[in-house]
C-alpha positions in Angstrom: 0.0 0.0 0.0 2.9 2.4 0.7 4.1 2.0 -2.8 0.9 2.5 -4.8 2.4 5.4 -6.8 5.4 3.4 -7.9 3.0 1.0 -9.6 1.1 3.7 -11.4 -1.9 4.1 -9.0 -3.2 7.5 -8.0 -5.4 6.1 -5.2 -7.2 3.0 -4.0 -10.4 1.9 -2.3 -9.9 -0.3 0.8 -12.4 -2.8 2.3 -12.5 -5.0 5.4 -10.3 -6.1 7.1 -7.8 -3.4 6.0 -9.6 -0.1 6.9 -8.0 0.4 10.3 -4.5 -0.5 8.9 -5.1 2.0 6.0 -5.8 4.7 8.6 -2.5 4.0 10.3 -0.4 3.9 7.1 -1.7 7.2 5.7 -2.5 10.7 6.7 -6.2 10.6 7.5 -8.6 13.6 7.4 -10.8 14.5 10.3 -13.7 12.2 9.2 -11.5 9.1 9.0 -9.9 9.9 12.4 -13.4 10.3 13.9 -14.6 7.0 12.5 -11.3 5.2 13.2 -11.2 3.6 9.8 -10.2 4.7 6.2 -11.6 3.2 3.0 -10.3 5.7 0.4 -6.7 6.5 -0.4 -5.3 9.2 -2.7 -2.2 11.2 -3.2 -1.6 14.9 -2.5 1.8 15.4 -4.1 3.9 12.6 -2.6 1.8 12.2 0.5 -0.7 9.3 0.9 -3.9 10.7 2.3 -7.0 8.9 3.4 -10.7 9.5 4.3 -13.8 7.5 4.9 -16.5 7.7 2.2 -18.7 5.1 3.8 -20.3 8.1 5.5 -21.3 9.8 2.3 -22.3 6.4 0.8 -24.7 5.7 3.7 -26.2 9.2 4.0 -26.4 9.9 0.2 -28.0 6.6 -0.4 -30.7 7.3 2.2 -31.3 10.7 0.7 -31.8 9.2 -2.7 -34.0 6.3 -1.6 -35.9 7.7 1.4 -36.1 11.5 1.1 -37.0 13.1 4.5 -35.6 10.2 6.5 -33.6 12.7 8.6 -36.8 14.0 10.2 -36.5 11.0 12.5 -35.6 11.7 16.1 -33.8 8.4 16.7 -32.2 5.4 14.8 -31.4 1.8 15.5 -28.0 0.4 14.3 -27.5 -3.3 14.4 -23.8 -4.1 14.6 -20.6 -2.4 15.9 -18.0 -3.1 13.2 -16.2 -0.7 10.9 -19.2 0.1 8.8 -21.3 0.8 11.9 -18.8 3.5 13.0 -19.3 5.3 9.7 -23.1 4.9 10.0 -23.2 6.2 13.5 -20.9 9.2 12.6 -23.1 10.0 9.7 -26.4 9.8 11.6 -25.1 12.1 14.4 -23.6 14.5 11.9 -26.9 14.7 10.1 -28.7 15.6 13.3 -30.2 12.3 14.6 -30.6 12.9 18.3 -30.4 9.4 19.6 -28.7 6.3 18.0 -29.6 3.0 19.7 -26.8 0.6 19.1 -27.1 -3.2 19.4 -24.4 -5.8 18.9 -24.2 -9.5 19.7 -21.0 -8.7 21.7 -22.2 -6.0 24.1 -18.7 -4.9 24.9 -18.1 -3.7 21.3 -21.4 -1.8 21.4 -20.4 -0.1 24.6 -16.9 0.7 23.2 -18.5 2.4 20.2 -20.9 4.3 22.4 -17.9 5.5 24.5 -16.3 6.7 21.3 -19.2 8.8 20.1 -20.6 10.0 23.4 -24.1 10.5 24.9 -25.9 10.5 21.6 -25.3 6.7 21.3 -27.4 4.4 23.5 -26.0 0.8 23.6 -28.9 -1.7 23.9 -28.9 -5.5 24.3 -29.2 -7.6 21.1 -32.2 -9.5 22.6 -34.0 -6.2 23.1 -33.9 -5.1 19.5 -36.9 -7.2 18.5 -39.1 -5.5 21.0 -37.7 -2.1 20.1 -38.5 -2.7 16.4 -41.9 -4.0 17.1 -42.7 -0.8 19.1 -41.4 1.4 16.3 -43.6 -0.5 13.8 -46.7 -0.4 16.0 -46.3 3.4 16.3 -45.0 4.1 12.8 -48.0 6.3 12.0 -47.3 8.4 15.0 -43.5 8.4 15.3 -40.8 8.9 12.8 -37.7 6.7 13.4 -34.8 5.2 11.4 -33.3 1.8 11.4 -30.0 0.6 9.9 -28.4 -2.7 10.2 -24.7 -3.1 9.8 -23.8 -6.3 11.6 -20.8 -8.3 10.6 -21.1 -10.6 7.6 -22.6 -14.0 8.2 -24.5 -13.1 11.4 -28.2 -13.8 11.7 -30.4 -10.7 11.9 -33.9 -10.1 13.1 -36.5 -10.1 10.3 -38.2 -7.0 11.7 -37.6 -3.5 10.3 -38.4 0.1 11.3 -39.6 3.1 9.5 -36.4 3.7 7.4 -34.5 0.5 7.0 -31.2 -0.4 5.2 -28.1 -2.6 5.4 -24.6 -1.5 4.3 -23.7 -4.5 2.3 -24.8 -5.7 -1.1 -28.2 -7.5 -0.6 -30.4 -9.7 -2.7 -33.9 -8.4 -3.2 -35.3 -11.2 -1.1 -33.3 -10.1 2.0 -35.6 -10.8 5.0 -34.9 -7.5 6.7 -35.7 -5.3 3.8 -38.5 -7.5 2.6 -40.2 -7.2 6.1 -39.9 -3.4 5.9 -41.3 -3.2 2.3 -44.2 -5.5 3.3 -45.2 -2.9 5.9 -45.1 -0.1 3.3 -41.8 1.4 4.6 -39.1 3.0 2.5 -35.9 0.9 2.2 -32.4 1.5 0.9 -30.1 -1.4 0.3 -26.3 -1.9 0.3 -25.8 -1.6 -3.4 -26.8 2.0 -3.3 -24.3 2.7 -0.5 -21.5 0.9 -2.5 -22.2 3.2 -5.5 -22.5 6.4 -3.5 -19.4 5.8 -1.5 -17.4 5.4 -4.7 -18.3 8.9 -6.0 -16.1 10.9 -3.7 -13.3 8.4 -4.0 -13.4 8.9 -7.8 -13.4 12.6 -7.3 -10.4 12.6 -5.0 -8.4 10.4 -7.3 -9.3 12.1 -10.5 -10.0 15.8 -9.6 -13.2 15.4 -11.6 -16.8 15.7 -10.5 -19.0 12.6 -10.8 -22.7 12.1 -10.9 -24.2 8.7 -10.7 -26.1 7.9 -13.9 -29.7 6.9 -13.1 -29.4 3.5 -14.8 -26.1 2.6 -13.1 -27.9 0.9 -10.3 -29.9 -1.4 -12.6 -26.7 -2.3 -14.5 -25.0 -3.2 -11.3 -27.7 -5.5 -9.9 -26.7 -8.6 -11.9 -23.1 -8.2 -10.6 -24.2 -7.8 -7.0 -26.5 -10.8 -7.2 -23.8 -13.0 -8.6 -21.6 -12.4 -5.6 -24.4 -12.4 -3.0 -23.9 -15.2 -0.4 -26.7 -17.7 0.1 -29.1 -17.0 3.0 -29.6 -20.2 5.0 
């Protein structure tokens, strides 16, 4: 990674499990430092810089798929991994007052809550079903947001709240999003986040503005479905 330029690269996109290492080996901006992980690398002169565009990917995807989602007063995040840190940062930055955070390992949820302060409320994994059911039952009276970002391969509740998404590429039949759609709720899947997070990375590496073509998502679906793991 330290020799990208000698191989002709002007930057790179980094995924798990290398985001924290990328942060250490580069000069991160304030957003990457706040999240504690970097997914985008680029050069400023001879200096290797880094940032975290998962934040833009998550927020811009919600803006595109569920306009007005940020009128919610609170959100539920499932998982406490690298993507969850970016999600929590983005939610707080956007003005969500309370982020409920559940993880199957409670210590990781508490550590992330300690990192981001009083706006983050760690809750037990077993309590998420009741919290989601309460949100669904009152969805006509309350505006809330739900995001799931648990580690790959973990089982997730089939419930969903008023705005529901997952930051990984998902098949259309995904139980979490399907449950939300069945209740008439707006959803945003991980493919949209993947596309939106790439925009700023491209701009940093090319010094050129980029707008996502409307049909790019449809063109990308066959690729995402090809690599989608089976749900058992």
